[in-house]
N, C-alpha and C positions, 0 to 999 in steps of 0.2 A: 504494500500500500504506500503510495506517495501522495502527499497533499501539499499544495502551496502554503497551507496554513501552518504546517509543522515547522517549528524552529529547528536549527541544526542539531541541538541536543536531543530533541524528541525523534528526529529522523534516525539518529543512532539507536535509540531505545527500540523503536518500532522494528528496525532491521534485525536487531539482536533477538527480540521476542519472536519474530517470525522464524528465524533460524532454529532457536531452541524449540519452538512449537513443532517444527517438522520432525525433530528428533523424538519429542514426546509422543507424537502421533504414531510413530513406528513402534515405540515401546508400549503404547496403549493397546496395540493390536496383539501384543504378546505379553500382557501384564502377568499372566500366570507363571511365566518363566523368570521373572525378575527376582533378584535377591532383595529381601526386605529385612530391615532391622527395626526393633521397637525402641523408641526414645522414651516413652512413658505410656501410661494407660491410655489406650485409644489413639496413640500418637506414633505414626510410622514414618520411616524414611526408606526409600527404595533406590535401586540403581538409577531409575529414571530421574528422580530428584537430583541426584549427584551429577549425572551426565548433563542435564539441563543447566544446572548451576555453573558447571565448568564452561559450557558454551557461552553463557551470559558473561561470566567473568572475563573470558578471553576477548569477546567482541567489544564489551564496554571498555575494558582496559586499553585495547588497541586504539579506540576512538578518543578516549579521554584519559590519558595516563595519569593525570594529576588528581583524579577523583578517588576518594576513599570508598570503601564498601561496608555495608551492613547486610549480611546475607543470612538466611535462615539456617542453612546447614553448616557453613564454614565460619560463621561469626563475623567479627569486625576485622578489617585490614586497611592499611594505608596510614598516612601521617596522622599523628595525634592532633595536630592543629589544622586539619582539613577545612577547606572552605566549602567544598561541594562533596556530596556523598550519594552513591547509589544505594537504595534500600530495596532488597531483592527477595522475593519469594519465587523460587523457580517452578514450584508446583503447589499451588494452593488448592487443596481438595485431594490430598494424596489417598485418603481412604476411599473416596469415590473412584479415583483412578484405578486403584488396585482391585476394586470390585466390578470394574467394567462399566461404571456409571459415567456417562459422558457429560459431567458437570465439574470442570476443574479449569484452572487458569494460571497464567504467568502474571505476576504483579511486579512492576518496577516503578519506584518513586525516585524523584530527584530532590534531595534534601540540601538546603542552603543554611550554613551557619549564620546566625544573626547576632550572636554575642558569645561571651566566654562559655556559657552553659546553656545557650538557647539556640533553637533552629526551627525551621519550618519547611514543609514540603511544598515545592513550587510547581511541580509538574509530575505527571505519572501516566502509566500505561497499564491496562489490564487486558490481556489477550486470551481469548477462548479459542484455541486452535480447532476444536471439533466443529464449531459453528463458524469459524473464520470471522469472529467478531473482535475488532480492535477498538477498545474504548480508550480514549486518551483525553488529557486535559492539561492546560497550562494556565497558571495564574494570570488573570486579566485577558485571556484569549478565548475562554469558553471551554465547554466539554463537548466531545464528539464521539459518535459511533461510526467507525470507518470515516466517511466524509460528511455525515449528517449531524447537524447540531442537536444537542441533547438539552432537554428541560425536565426538571422534576415534575411530578404530577400536580394537578390543580385541585385534587379532592380536598374537601373541607370537613366532611362528615366522617367521624370515626366508624360509623356503621357500614360505610362503603370502603373502608381502607383495608389494605393487605400489608402486613408488616413482616419483615424477615428478622431472624435472630440466629444465634448459635447456642446449642445445648451443651452444657459442660460435660466433659468426659467423666467416666465413673469415679475416678479418684481425685478429681480436681475440686478444690474448695469453691465455695460460693454457689453450690447447688441450691441451698435454701433460698438465697436471694433470687436466683433464677425462677424457682418455683413460685415465690411470692409475686414476682413481676408478672409471670405468665398468667397467674390466677386473676390478676387485675386487668390485663390486656385482653385476654381471649373473649370474655363476655361482651366486650364493647366493639369488636371489630369484625370485619367480614372474614378474616382469616389470618393465621400466622404460619409462616413457612420456615423450614429449616432445611436448606439444600446442601450445606456442607462446604461452602467456600465464601469466606468473609469478603474477599476481594470482589467476587462476582455479585454478592449481595449489595455492596456499595455501588458498583457499576450499574446494576439494575435499578437501584434507587435513582441514580442520576438520569437513567433513561425513562423514568416514569413507570416502570414495571411494578415496583413496590412504592408504597407511600411513606414508609419509615423503616428503620432498622435499629436494633439495639443489641449490644453484646458486651459482656463484662470481661476484662482481663485479656484482651487480645494483643498480639505482638505488633511491633512497629511494621514489620514486613507484610503483615496481613492487611493493614489499613492505609499504608503510606499513599499509594496511588489513589485509593478510593476517597480519601478525605478531600483532596483537591478537586477530584472529579465531581463530587456532590456539590461542593460550594460553587464551582464554576457552572453547574447546571441550575443554580438558583436555590439550592437547598441549604439547610443549616446542619452543622455538625458540632456537637459539644460533648462534654462528659455529663453525667446526670445532674450535676450541680450547676451546669452552665459554663464550666471552665473549659480548658483545652484538652480535648480527647487525646491529642498526640502525647501529652505528658502523662496522663493517668492510665491510658489503655482501656478505659471504660467509654464506650461509644454510644451516643444516642443521636440519630440522624433522621431527618425527615424533610418534607416539603414545608414551606413557611407556615401553612395553616395548621399542620398537625404536629410539628416538632415539639412545641411547648407542652401540648397535652401528653404526648408520649413521654417526655422528660418527667412530667409530674407522676405518671404511673410508675416509671422506673424508680424514682426516688421514694415513692410510697412503698414499693415492694422491698427495696433495700432496707428501709427503716423497719418494716414489719419483721424482716428476717433477723434483724439485730436486736430486737426486743427480747428480754429473757422469757423463756417459755413459762406459761402458767402451769402450776401443778394440776394434775387431773383431779376430777371430783372424787374418784376412788381414793387417790393418795391423800387428798385433803381430809377425807372422812376417816381414814385409818387411825386407830388409837396409837399413841406413842408408847414406846416400851418403857417400863418402869425402871 
């Protein structure tokens, strides 16, 4: 894909994503033969992740040798005083990939240092090779799917809204918070979806396919490209308290009409989960031992 709207840096990202995507599509056709390691409960890394990450590292380094890296599988690399950094998830949705589910993506964000301990993501790409959908955005330039401009949805009524989220894995903390949030959101909306790729959730929100999205404790590489994409498509992205999701890893995103209400529901759920549990009536009625 080539577009006159793409900056030189984003042209580099798009070309690298397409090359890694071709490798991933070959591996996807033979997913059962891949070597897989377990990083944690419900968290896997495969040969496909590693091959794609190496392609991206090589291509991006060749084009911008001064940029640092923050990559899901191999961690951080480059100068400590970097000015620009690639934030890369070579395969977001590995579990889907390994089960033959065609919903996974490559996510690459461009991060700019703004102070000694501060930074912001100024551009990003989320590429779904199976559908050949290239979502991309650059601060001040808008968000696009291939060469079509994206806008978040215009829905204003929660009863018509579809939200996306991520469900915590078995041993990951914050399950209670998720359950309390879900209990508040589900009765009020048309639907809640969990498709297994945070990067695509945010890209689909920017495209108006979802009306909102929340997830607690996600990694920088999962959301880097998606944050700028939603904002450039006219949506809002914060943490539950209205602060910077990039710093906290807790994300609440939505169109302008529904973001505030979703944020309220998320904060209510978190607060409910953190309140001490009340003793059961049976326990309260039990006589104390002498």
